C-alpha positions as CSV (number, residue, x, y, z in Angstrom):
1,X,0.0,0.0,0.0
2,X,1.3,3.4,-1.0
3,X,2.1,5.9,1.9
4,X,1.8,9.7,2.0
5,X,3.2,12.2,4.6
6,X,2.1,15.8,5.0
7,X,3.8,18.9,6.4
8,X,1.8,22.1,6.9
9,X,3.2,25.5,7.4
10,X,1.2,28.6,8.1
11,X,-2.4,29.4,9.0
12,X,-5.7,27.5,9.8
13,X,-6.8,27.6,6.2
14,X,-3.7,25.6,5.2
15,X,-4.3,23.1,8.0
16,X,-7.9,22.7,6.7
17,X,-6.7,22.2,3.2
18,X,-4.1,19.6,4.2
19,X,-6.9,17.6,5.8
20,X,-8.9,18.0,2.5
21,X,-5.9,16.8,0.4
22,X,-5.5,13.9,2.7
23,X,-9.2,12.9,2.0
24,X,-8.3,12.7,-1.7
25,X,-5.3,10.4,-1.0
26,X,-7.4,8.3,1.4
27,X,-10.0,7.7,-1.4
28,X,-7.2,6.4,-3.6
29,X,-6.2,3.9,-0.9
30,X,-3.1,5.7,0.5
31,X,-2.0,5.2,4.1
32,X,-0.9,8.3,6.1
33,X,2.4,8.3,7.9
34,X,4.2,10.8,10.0
35,X,6.4,13.3,8.1
36,X,9.5,12.1,10.0
37,X,8.9,8.6,8.5
38,X,9.8,7.3,5.0
39,X,6.9,7.8,2.6
40,X,6.2,7.2,-1.1
41,X,4.7,10.7,-1.4
42,X,5.5,13.8,0.5
43,X,3.0,16.8,0.4
44,X,4.3,20.1,1.7
45,X,1.7,22.8,2.1
46,X,3.6,26.0,2.1
47,X,3.2,29.5,3.6
48,X,4.4,32.8,2.1
49,X,3.0,35.4,4.4
50,X,6.6,36.5,5.3
51,X,10.0,36.0,3.7
52,X,10.7,33.6,6.7
53,X,7.7,31.6,5.6
54,X,9.3,31.0,2.2
55,X,12.6,30.0,3.9
56,X,11.0,27.6,6.3
57,X,9.0,26.1,3.4
58,X,12.3,25.5,1.4
59,X,13.9,23.8,4.5
60,X,10.9,21.4,4.9
61,X,11.0,20.5,1.2
62,X,14.7,19.7,1.4
63,X,14.1,17.5,4.4
64,X,11.7,15.4,2.5
65,X,14.0,15.0,-0.4
66,X,16.8,13.8,1.9
67,X,14.5,11.4,3.8
68,X,13.5,9.5,0.6
69,X,15.2,10.6,-2.6
70,X,12.9,8.1,-4.5
71,X,9.7,9.6,-3.1
72,X,7.4,11.9,-5.2
73,X,7.7,15.4,-3.7
74,X,4.5,17.6,-4.1
75,X,4.6,21.2,-3.1
76,X,1.3,23.2,-2.7
77,X,0.0,26.2,-0.9
78,X,0.7,30.0,-1.0
79,X,4.5,29.9,-1.6
80,X,3.9,27.4,-4.4
81,X,1.4,29.8,-5.9
82,X,3.5,33.0,-5.8
83,X,6.9,31.5,-6.7
84,X,6.5,28.2,-8.6
85,X,9.8,28.6,-10.4
86,X,11.8,29.1,-7.2
87,X,10.3,25.8,-5.9
88,X,10.8,23.9,-9.2
89,X,14.5,24.9,-9.0
90,X,14.9,22.9,-5.7
91,X,16.5,19.6,-6.7
92,X,14.1,16.7,-6.0
93,X,10.8,18.6,-6.3
94,X,8.5,16.8,-8.7
95,X,5.1,18.5,-8.6
96,X,4.1,22.0,-7.8
97,X,0.4,22.9,-7.4
98,X,-0.7,26.3,-6.1
99,X,-3.8,27.3,-4.1
100,X,-6.3,25.8,-6.6
101,X,-6.6,22.6,-8.6
102,X,-5.6,20.5,-5.6
103,X,-7.9,17.8,-6.9
104,X,-5.5,17.3,-9.8
105,X,-2.6,16.3,-7.5
106,X,-3.3,12.6,-7.6
107,X,-3.5,12.6,-11.4
108,X,-0.2,14.5,-11.5
109,X,1.4,11.9,-9.3
110,X,0.4,9.1,-11.8
111,X,1.6,11.2,-14.7
112,X,4.9,11.8,-13.0
113,X,5.4,8.1,-12.3
114,X,4.9,7.4,-16.0
115,X,6.9,10.2,-17.5
116,X,9.4,11.1,-14.8
117,X,9.2,14.8,-15.8
118,X,8.6,17.5,-13.2
119,X,5.1,19.1,-13.4
120,X,4.2,22.7,-12.8
121,X,0.5,22.8,-12.2
122,X,0.3,26.4,-11.0
123,X,-2.3,28.6,-12.9
124,X,-3.1,32.3,-12.7
125,X,-5.0,32.7,-9.4
126,X,-6.2,36.2,-10.3
127,X,-8.5,34.6,-13.0
128,X,-10.1,32.3,-10.5
129,X,-13.7,33.3,-9.8
130,X,-15.1,30.0,-8.4
131,X,-14.6,28.6,-4.9
132,X,-12.8,25.3,-5.1
133,X,-14.8,22.7,-3.2
134,X,-12.6,20.6,-0.9
135,X,-14.4,18.4,1.6
136,X,-13.3,17.5,5.1
137,X,-15.7,15.1,6.8
138,X,-13.5,14.8,9.9
139,X,-10.1,16.0,11.2
140,X,-7.1,14.1,12.5
141,X,-7.4,16.4,15.5
142,X,-10.7,15.5,17.1
143,X,-12.1,18.4,19.1
144,X,-12.4,21.6,17.1
145,X,-13.3,21.4,13.5
146,X,-12.5,24.2,11.0
147,X,-15.0,24.8,8.3
148,X,-13.7,26.9,5.4
149,X,-16.4,29.2,4.0
150,X,-14.5,31.5,1.6
151,X,-11.3,32.0,-0.3
152,X,-9.2,35.1,-1.4
153,X,-9.2,38.8,-0.4
154,X,-9.8,42.0,-2.3
155,X,-8.1,44.4,0.1
156,X,-4.5,44.6,-1.0
157,X,-3.1,46.0,2.3
158,X,0.4,47.4,1.6
159,X,2.1,44.8,3.9
160,X,0.4,41.8,2.5
161,X,1.1,39.3,-0.3
162,X,-1.9,37.1,0.3
163,X,-4.2,38.4,-2.5
164,X,-1.5,37.4,-4.9
165,X,-1.3,33.9,-3.3
166,X,-5.0,33.3,-2.9
167,X,-6.7,35.4,-5.5
168,X,-9.8,37.5,-5.1
169,X,-12.7,37.0,-2.8
170,X,-14.9,33.9,-3.5
171,X,-17.6,32.6,-1.2
172,X,-18.5,28.9,-0.7
173,X,-22.0,27.9,-1.7
174,X,-24.2,28.2,1.4
175,X,-25.7,24.7,0.9
176,X,-22.2,23.2,0.8
177,X,-21.3,25.0,4.1
178,X,-24.4,23.7,5.8
179,X,-23.9,20.2,4.4
180,X,-20.4,20.1,5.7
181,X,-21.4,21.5,9.1
182,X,-23.9,18.6,9.4
183,X,-21.2,16.2,8.4
184,X,-18.9,17.5,11.1
185,X,-21.6,17.3,13.8
186,X,-22.3,13.7,12.6
187,X,-18.6,13.0,13.1
188,X,-18.9,14.1,16.7
189,X,-17.8,17.7,16.7
190,X,-19.6,20.1,19.0
191,X,-17.7,23.2,17.9
192,X,-17.0,24.5,14.5
193,X,-14.6,27.3,13.6
194,X,-15.6,29.2,10.5
195,X,-12.4,30.0,8.6
196,X,-11.2,31.6,5.4
197,X,-8.7,34.1,4.1
198,X,-11.0,37.0,4.7
199,X,-13.7,35.2,6.6
200,X,-15.9,38.1,7.4
201,X,-16.2,39.0,3.7
202,X,-18.3,35.9,3.2
203,X,-21.2,36.7,0.8
204,X,-19.8,39.9,-0.7
205,X,-19.8,38.1,-4.1
206,X,-23.1,36.3,-3.6
207,X,-26.6,37.6,-4.6
208,X,-29.0,38.2,-1.7
209,X,-27.0,36.2,0.8
210,X,-24.4,37.3,3.4
211,X,-22.6,36.3,6.6
212,X,-25.5,37.1,8.9
213,X,-27.8,34.8,6.9
214,X,-25.2,32.0,6.9
215,X,-24.9,32.3,10.7
216,X,-28.7,32.1,11.0
217,X,-28.7,29.0,8.8
218,X,-25.9,27.4,10.8
219,X,-27.9,28.1,14.0
220,X,-30.5,25.5,12.7
221,X,-27.9,22.7,12.4
222,X,-29.0,20.1,15.0
223,X,-26.4,19.0,17.4
224,X,-24.1,21.9,16.7
225,X,-23.3,23.6,20.0
226,X,-20.7,26.3,19.2
227,X,-20.0,28.4,16.2
228,X,-16.7,30.4,16.3
229,X,-15.7,32.9,13.6
230,X,-11.9,32.7,13.2
231,X,-11.5,36.3,12.2
232,X,-13.7,39.2,11.1
233,X,-12.8,42.8,10.0
234,X,-14.4,45.6,12.0
235,X,-15.9,46.9,8.7
236,X,-17.6,43.6,8.2
237,X,-19.4,43.6,11.6
238,X,-22.6,45.1,10.2
239,X,-25.6,45.9,12.4
240,X,-27.2,42.8,10.9
241,X,-24.3,40.6,12.0
242,X,-24.5,42.2,15.5
243,X,-28.2,41.4,15.7
244,X,-27.6,37.8,14.8
245,X,-24.8,37.5,17.4
246,X,-27.2,39.0,20.0
247,X,-29.9,36.5,19.4
248,X,-27.7,33.5,18.7
249,X,-27.5,30.6,21.1
250,X,-24.5,29.1,19.3
251,X,-22.2,31.8,18.2
252,X,-19.6,32.1,21.0
253,X,-18.8,35.3,23.0
254,X,-15.4,35.6,21.3
255,X,-14.4,37.5,18.2
256,X,-11.0,38.0,16.6
257,X,-11.0,41.5,15.0
258,X,-7.6,42.4,13.4
259,X,-6.6,45.9,14.4
260,X,-3.0,46.0,12.9
261,X,-2.6,49.5,14.2
262,X,-4.4,52.0,16.4
263,X,-3.2,55.0,14.6
264,X,-5.1,56.6,11.7
265,X,-1.9,57.7,9.9
266,X,-0.4,54.2,10.1
267,X,-3.7,52.6,8.9
268,X,-3.7,54.9,5.9
269,X,-0.1,53.8,5.0
270,X,-1.2,50.2,5.5
271,X,-4.2,50.9,3.2
272,X,-6.6,49.5,5.8
273,X,-10.2,50.4,5.2
274,X,-11.3,51.9,8.5
275,X,-10.5,54.7,10.9
276,X,-10.0,54.2,14.7
277,X,-13.2,56.1,15.3
278,X,-15.2,53.7,13.1
279,X,-13.4,50.7,14.8
280,X,-14.2,51.9,18.3
281,X,-17.9,52.5,17.3
282,X,-18.2,48.9,16.1
283,X,-16.6,47.6,19.3
284,X,-18.9,49.5,21.5
285,X,-22.0,48.3,19.6
286,X,-20.7,44.7,19.8
287,X,-20.1,44.9,23.5
288,X,-23.6,46.3,24.0
289,X,-25.0,43.2,22.2
290,X,-22.6,40.6,23.8
291,X,-21.8,41.3,27.5
292,X,-18.6,39.6,28.5
293,X,-17.3,39.4,24.9
294,X,-13.7,38.3,24.5
295,X,-12.0,40.4,21.9
296,X,-8.7,39.2,20.5
297,X,-6.7,40.9,17.8
298,X,-3.6,41.1,15.6
299,X,-1.2,44.1,15.7
300,X,1.8,44.9,13.5
301,X,4.4,46.9,15.4
302,X,7.1,49.0,13.7
303,X,5.4,49.4,10.3
304,X,7.5,51.7,8.1
305,X,7.5,55.2,9.4
306,X,5.8,54.4,12.7
307,X,6.8,57.1,15.2
308,X,6.7,56.7,19.0
309,X,3.5,58.9,19.0
310,X,1.8,56.6,16.5
311,X,2.9,53.5,18.5
312,X,1.5,55.1,21.6
313,X,-1.8,55.8,19.9
314,X,-2.0,52.0,19.2
315,X,-1.0,51.2,22.8
316,X,-3.6,53.5,24.3
317,X,-6.3,52.4,22.0
318,X,-5.8,48.8,23.0
319,X,-5.6,49.7,26.7
320,X,-8.8,51.7,26.5
321,X,-10.8,49.1,24.6
322,X,-9.6,46.3,26.8
323,X,-8.8,43.6,24.2
324,X,-8.5,40.3,26.0
325,X,-5.5,39.0,24.1
326,X,-3.2,40.2,21.3
327,X,-1.1,38.5,18.6
328,X,1.8,41.0,18.3
329,X,4.0,40.8,15.2
330,X,7.1,43.0,14.5
331,X,6.6,44.3,10.9
332,X,8.7,42.2,8.6
333,X,9.4,43.1,5.0
334,X,7.6,40.9,2.5
335,X,9.3,41.1,-0.9
336,X,6.8,42.2,-3.6
337,X,4.6,44.3,-1.3
338,X,4.5,48.2,-1.4
339,X,5.4,48.4,2.3
340,X,8.7,46.6,1.7
341,X,9.7,49.4,-0.7
342,X,8.7,52.2,1.7
343,X,11.3,54.5,3.1
344,X,11.6,54.9,6.9
345,X,12.0,51.2,7.7
346,X,12.1,50.9,11.5
347,X,15.2,49.7,13.3
348,X,14.9,46.1,14.6
349,X,15.8,47.1,18.1
350,X,13.0,49.7,18.2
351,X,10.6,47.1,16.8
352,X,11.5,44.5,19.4
353,X,11.2,47.0,22.3
354,X,7.7,48.0,21.1
355,X,6.7,44.4,20.6
356,X,7.7,43.7,24.3
357,X,5.7,46.7,25.5
358,X,2.6,45.5,23.7
359,X,3.0,41.9,24.8
360,X,3.2,42.9,28.5
361,X,0.1,45.0,28.0
362,X,-1.6,42.0,26.3
363,X,-0.6,39.8,29.3
364,X,-2.0,42.3,31.7
365,X,-5.3,42.7,29.8
366,X,-5.6,38.9,29.5
367,X,-5.3,38.5,33.3
368,X,-7.8,41.3,33.9
369,X,-10.3,39.7,31.5
370,X,-9.9,36.2,33.0
371,X,-10.3,37.6,36.5
372,X,-13.9,38.7,35.6
373,X,-14.8,35.0,35.5
374,X,-13.2,33.7,38.7
375,X,-15.8,31.6,40.6
376,X,-18.1,31.6,37.6
377,X,-19.4,28.4,36.1
378,X,-18.6,28.2,32.4
379,X,-18.8,25.5,29.7
380,X,-15.5,23.9,28.5
381,X,-14.7,21.4,25.8
382,X,-11.6,19.4,27.0
383,X,-9.2,19.0,24.0
384,X,-6.1,17.2,25.2
385,X,-3.9,16.3,28.2
386,X,-2.2,19.1,29.9
387,X,1.2,19.0,28.2
388,X,3.2,20.5,31.1
389,X,2.3,17.5,33.3
390,X,0.9,14.5,31.3
391,X,0.7,12.3,34.4
392,X,-1.5,14.7,36.4
393,X,-4.9,13.7,35.0
394,X,-5.3,17.3,34.0
395,X,-6.8,18.3,30.6
396,X,-6.9,21.6,28.7
397,X,-9.9,23.1,26.9
398,X,-11.5,26.3,26.0
399,X,-14.6,28.1,27.2
400,X,-16.9,29.8,24.7
401,X,-15.2,33.1,25.4
402,X,-11.8,31.6,24.7
403,X,-10.4,31.2,28.2
404,X,-7.9,28.4,28.4
405,X,-8.8,26.2,31.3
406,X,-6.9,23.4,33.0
407,X,-9.1,20.9,34.8
408,X,-9.1,17.3,36.1
409,X,-10.9,15.2,33.4
410,X,-10.6,11.9,31.6
411,X,-10.1,10.7,28.1
412,X,-13.9,10.0,27.6
413,X,-14.6,13.7,28.3
414,X,-12.5,14.9,25.4
415,X,-14.7,16.7,22.8
416,X,-17.7,16.8,25.3
417,X,-19.1,20.0,26.7
418,X,-18.6,20.1,30.5
419,X,-19.6,22.6,33.2
420,X,-16.6,23.9,35.0
421,X,-16.2,26.3,37.9
422,X,-13.2,28.6,37.4
423,X,-11.4,28.3,40.8
424,X,-8.4,30.4,39.9
425,X,-8.2,32.9,37.0
426,X,-4.9,33.5,35.4
427,X,-3.0,33.7,32.1
428,X,-2.2,31.7,30.0
429,X,-4.2,29.2,32.1
430,X,-7.2,29.3,34.3
431,X,-7.7,26.5,36.8
432,X,-11.1,24.8,36.8
433,X,-13.1,22.4,38.9
434,X,-15.1,19.8,36.9
435,X,-18.8,19.9,37.8
436,X,-20.7,17.8,35.3
437,X,-21.2,16.9,31.6
438,X,-23.8,19.0,29.8
439,X,-26.3,16.3,28.9
440,X,-27.9,16.6,25.5
441,X,-30.4,13.8,26.1
442,X,-32.3,15.7,28.8
443,X,-32.7,18.7,26.4
444,X,-33.7,16.3,23.6
445,X,-36.4,14.8,25.8
446,X,-37.9,18.2,26.5
447,X,-37.9,19.0,22.8
448,X,-39.6,15.7,22.0
449,X,-42.1,16.1,24.8
């Protein structure tokens, strides 16, 4: 039996797509092995969001070539899409497929075995107007399932290469989204994370259908307990979306809203499509609808030309609006983007110092947010053993509002929803006391009665 090994770099979307590609191999009778093992086929799903992403991708490709020089080496993903020639030039690479036409990969492998000629299957992504259906009925990781609902982005922020790697905005057919949500619930998942390249833009290219309507339709999926949106831009949080969130029993009290900068002048250089005033107004409205909301965000520090004043605007905005956790990135030049060519690149030391200031603010805000829930009873889905002490009988899981909780549990509770009392709030972990499993059957009996 032929074997295949996967290595995924980069974001949630890539991880989702690797699972989808694995389904294609599985249907052809392949066995999946660990990447460290010898396999007949290696699939490397690459990332290109930074220059470092490219470099890491190249290292991983070379590792596979060394592991088994006779294997078929397939490279896919964003770096493959933007720089196919660079990848084809690596000795040992046999097949390159970009961020579309993944379904052709198995055909290419057969073709390669017969002809022994490298194949470049990368097309012009900017011409792609249709969402490529890739099914994932279940994940190798069994607690949280991602559900990809859209592809591409029309924003062209000056620091970002992704539209060139992923193409323009395309939404997945709503019926396919619902069908796959039902499939995932059937496979035992209680929580689904809606994901995409520009997730909140879902529906912008559809007639008479939008994200708010999709959320309402997902609300009706029986057995689905939690819907999480992986990321949404402030400009996409319409009043209609806020109303759906307010009335929803399933969409969780956690939103990831990328800020990138809290300074209007920096936002303009980034070509972001909002002002701080508009962003603040959306947040206030959201919080009015969802008391206790956890707001997480991404911030880029040291964007070209960022002055100390501009950085402090960002710092103060975050402090004032009490984000519950930040992902802080020092700006890194991405070749091929307008920002990489800008004057006034910021010194690495200045960048790092600002990053540290924001991270300590983030830690402080995360602790403050968690402390609001000390002694509260929340619902947690245990995901895995507590890695720092595997023998302890402790497990780690997340509440709906994205608090990471460590609690005593057992293997049969993984993936179940359990009630937990937060005995000690903290960051990165909260300590919890297990109370009971949330029983669906009692609720079902009421419904049937």
